[in-house]
C-alpha positions, -999 to +999 in steps of 0.1 A: +000-002+000+015+033-010+019+062+015-015+078+027-013+112+043-031+117+075-056+146+074-043+180+095-076+199+110-062+230+102-090+259+110-080+285+088-069+264+060-104+245+065-117+279+061-102+289+032-113+250+012-150+260+030-147+294+013-136+279-024-162+250-021-189+274-015-175+297-044-176+263-069-210+255-056-197+226-048-231+208-036-252+180-045-276+198-067-252+216-087-226+186-093-261+163-104-267+190-126-234+194-139-231+154-152-268+142-150-289+122-123-285+088-138-246+094-138-248+105-102-267+076-092-240+054-107-212+065-082-228+051-056-224+017-074-188+026-082-189+033-116-170+064-129-173+064-163-208+079-167-197+108-152-166+111-168-184+108-203-208+137-192-179+159-184-157+152-213-128+175-215-141+204-193-117+218-168-134+247-157-141+248-115-168+223-105-156+194-130-120+197-117-131+196-084-160+172-092-129+146-106-105+155-077-128+147-050-161+130-057-142+105-079-110+108-065-088+109-099-057+131-103-063+165-122-035+188-138-024+211-111-030+246-132-067+235-131-067+227-095-049+261-088-079+277-106-107+258-085-089+265-049-079+303-051-076+308-015-066+272-004-043+269-030-025+232-038-005+237-010-031+242+016-048+211+002-020+194+006-009+209+043-047+195+054-040+160+036-062+160+010-042+159-019-005+156-029+019+166-058+035+144-084+050+164-112+023+183-126-006+169-115-024+168-081-033+135-070-063+134-044-057+119-007-090+116+002-131+122-010-149+156-003-186+150-013-214+168-003-241+152+022-275+167+020-299+162+053-334+172+068-343+175+101-371+198+124-348+230+117-348+225+080-325+216+049-291+218+050-261+199+035-224+191+051-191+186+034-178+154+043-140+145+037-132+107+039-103+080+029-103+075-011-126+046-018-115+011-034-122+023-071-102+052-061-075+031-050-076+005-074-072-019-046-094-034-012-093-007+016-067-007+042-075-018+080-075+020+090-102+029+065-121+060+071-158+053+056-175+083+043-216+087+045-229+051+041-263+035+042-260+026+080-248+066+086-279+072+070-302+050+086-287+061+121-292+097+116-330+090+104-329+071+138-326+092+162-352+116+179-353+151+169-356+169+202-332+198+220-310+182+240-281+192+268-246+169+263-249+145+237-220+116+230-211+104+192-191+066+203-178+058+173-177+089+152-161+078+124-159+106+096-181+124+122-216+128+105-234+120+135-219+146+153-222+165+131-259+160+129-269+159+164-248+189+171-276+212+156-297+205+186-277+198+212-259+222+232-225+205+233-215+171+215-180+147+227-174+128+193-151+094+206-134+069+180-106+044+187-090+054+155-069+085+157-074+091+116-106+090+118-110+117+145-089+135+122-116+136+097-142+142+122-124+177+135-115+183+096-153+181+088-167+198+118-139+229+108-151+226+068-187+230+082-182+256+108-193+238+137-177+245+168-194+225+196-179+195+194-150+181+216-129+150+201-114+124+223-098+092+217-104+063+229-122+028+232-160+026+240-171+044+270-131+048+281-128+085+268-161+095+288-155+075+324-178+099+350-199+114+325-233+109+316-253+124+286-286+131+273-283+115+243-256+091+228-257+077+193-234+049+178-228+032+152-206+013+167-183-014+148-205-040+153-202-060+120-192-101+133-157-105+121-138-139+127-108-137+148-088-158+123-051-152+106-056-133+076-089-116+079-091-080+076-099-060+109-113-029+091-112-001+119-147+009+105-168-019+110-148-046+134-148-039+169-118-067+176-148-090+199-157-122+192-190-126+175-218-100+188-200-095+223-193-056+213-230-047+211-234-070+245-206-045+259-221-013+248-258-022+262-245-032+293-223-002+298-243+025+283-266+029+313-242+043+334-236+073+310-276+083+307-287+111+326-319+111+341-345+107+308-314+102+285-316+085+254-290+061+242-296+051+201-275+025+183-272+001+154-261-036+160-260-070+149-271-101+171-267-136+166-289-166+173-271-194+186-278-225+205-315-226+200-316-190+216-331-161+193-310-132+188-341-108+200-340-132+233-304-124+235-300-085+232-329-090+264-313-105+287-283-078+279-307-048+288-311-042+324-349-042+338-347-006+355-344+007+314-371+015+288-361-006+258-374-010+225-352-032+199-364-034+163-348-064+142-351-047+106-332-084+091-322-114+095-294-134+074-280-167+073-242-173+085-236-176+046-253-145+035-239-124+065-205-138+053-208-131+021-221-097+025-194-081+044-169-099+026-177-082-008-177-049+016-142-054+022-135-053-020-134-090-022-156-105-051-161-144-053-141-143-087-111-135-061-084-157-049-092-148-015-128-152-016-130-188-004-103-188+022-122-159+037-157-176+034-145-206+054-130-185+080-165-166+086-183-200+085-162-217+108-163-191+133-200-191+130-200-230+136-179-230+165-211-209+186-237-224+166-248-196+148-279-202+132-287-166+119-273-130+121-302-101+133-296-061+121-318-035+138-321-006+159-319-003+196-332+024+218-328+027+258-340+053+279-333+059+320-369+063+325-377+084+356-381+068+392-418+050+394-417+045+359-439+018+341-407+005+318-411+000+281-399-034+271-408-041+234-389-064+212-402-069+175-397-076+143-407-047+112-398-060+076-416-032+061-400+001+052-404+027+084-408+067+074-400+093+099-381+066+119-369+091+146-405+111+152-422+076+152-398+063+181-404+099+198-443+096+195-440+059+208-423+069+238-448+098+244-477+076+241-462+049+266-458+079+290-491+092+286-504+057+293-487+054+324-520+079+333-549+056+317-558+055+284-567+094+275-604+105+278-609+111+241-592+096+212-590+107+175-575+080+147-541+091+133-545+109+099-525+082+082-547+053+090-572+035+067-590+007+071-595-023+051-625-047+052-619-083+032-650-101+022-659-134+006-681-132-028-717-131-015-710-124+022-721-091+042-702-095+075-664-094+067-639-120+071-610-102+082-607-060+091-573-046+090-558-011+103-535+001+078-506+032+084-496+051+058-466+065+073-442+060+110-440+019+107-464+013+084-480-014+104-510-037+096-531-044+123-559-072+125-590-063+143-622-073+149-657-058+146-660-046+181-625-028+178-627-018+144-663+000+158-643+011+189-617+029+165-645+044+139-660+063+166-633+079+177-637+114+168-623+132+197-657+140+207-672+109+222-653+097+255-636+065+257-663+056+281-694+065+255-678+042+228-671+013+250-709+013+269-727+021+234-705-008+218-719-031+249-752-023+239-748-027+199-731-065+211-758-070+240-721-080+264-716-069+297-698-038+296-671-055+322-664-081+296-664-061+262-638-037+282-614-062+299-614-076+262-609-043+245-588-022+271-550-037+263-556-038+228-570-001+230-535+004+245-515-014+218-529+010+192-520+039+212-488+028+214-485+019+180-498+057+171-530+044+155-551+064+179-538+100+194-553+115+221-575+143+214-565+178+215-580+194+243 
């Protein structure tokens, strides 16, 4: 592997680079217009050629910066000098983002615009990270610092969007979560075991004019011993990797422990660092092994005094999981190393009797004293929209239910009812309530519960609706309520029914 520059987060140089990128309009939409939507989408699949064909021989500012730092390709020095009038090529070298070789400037990093939407509006960051395998022309080095990938975007969508005091981004990588959280936190501590990752994260904060993040080096919670936070977010290096000779240990995804022990250690350690009411949110993998379901194993790692909401999004076989992460490191089935790595992964799983690996989202909360604890462990395979808001609404509903079912309820505006009838029949064989947003749940109900939901207009009280249904179905009110009450509570928790406005 050739020499790799270390990013150097120098504030004046970062400001000069930001001014040049701003002047060039180096942002997602101008770049997308420059080379077209189809070519822009192809970059995510590792294809450069569509962009290169669209740019042709243009050497003006935006095409030059696009080739240099979006695609990771050398550019003529005179073109780069014109594109960076304030920073200059020497400044780019000093930041560790480029090097000069003869008449060409070679990129030492990628810089890509990353748009976001949160409660405060729409924005965009410039995010620097290491060159990918396409730019390197080789597999990734072990200390590779990843840019903004699918997992990063998922975690960003997961975080409940509320103002907070202190936040911790554990395993910050390129710093994207710390940047996003900084918009609604008074202060953020960003940690990582990789000095290279912290250098990128600090550079990205400077590049985007963010000054309320503190960067600390160390593993897991060691850099914040004795401290507590209102929010902990983490996209930890949770990928299960064999501890075998010759298997690459990528810092950005491999925590160095056996199996899913890193996620277990996080869940056992995080509560000590949560302030009252504080929330921890993370992504993770967990193994089903020896007859024990993965979600049940996760449940055993979380103290009974904590609110816990764990959502399994997918589950892979050991073979499927191994293939996914071997490919992620840049090794393909046609490569000589693929079979050796696959064997190491499958042997590792076999040693622990692993039958499946789950992936999903974990939310912990330190509740107030005498609080009824939320314990929810579920599999949700359908797409989820506005996940952070949906989780926040679920927690709020759980808290409201501690005082009992609200006196008046209304149906959420995204909920519809579907009735399925056999030909020639008047009574439905099945009734379903369907959410159009949030978790997109489809919930089977019977006629009594469907009637209750249909009557929730915010005017009638819950007691009035229940009494009317008892008369309609000619059953004792106590018996009807004993059947409906737990299911109504679940519909409130799921966001199908909402407290009526006063």
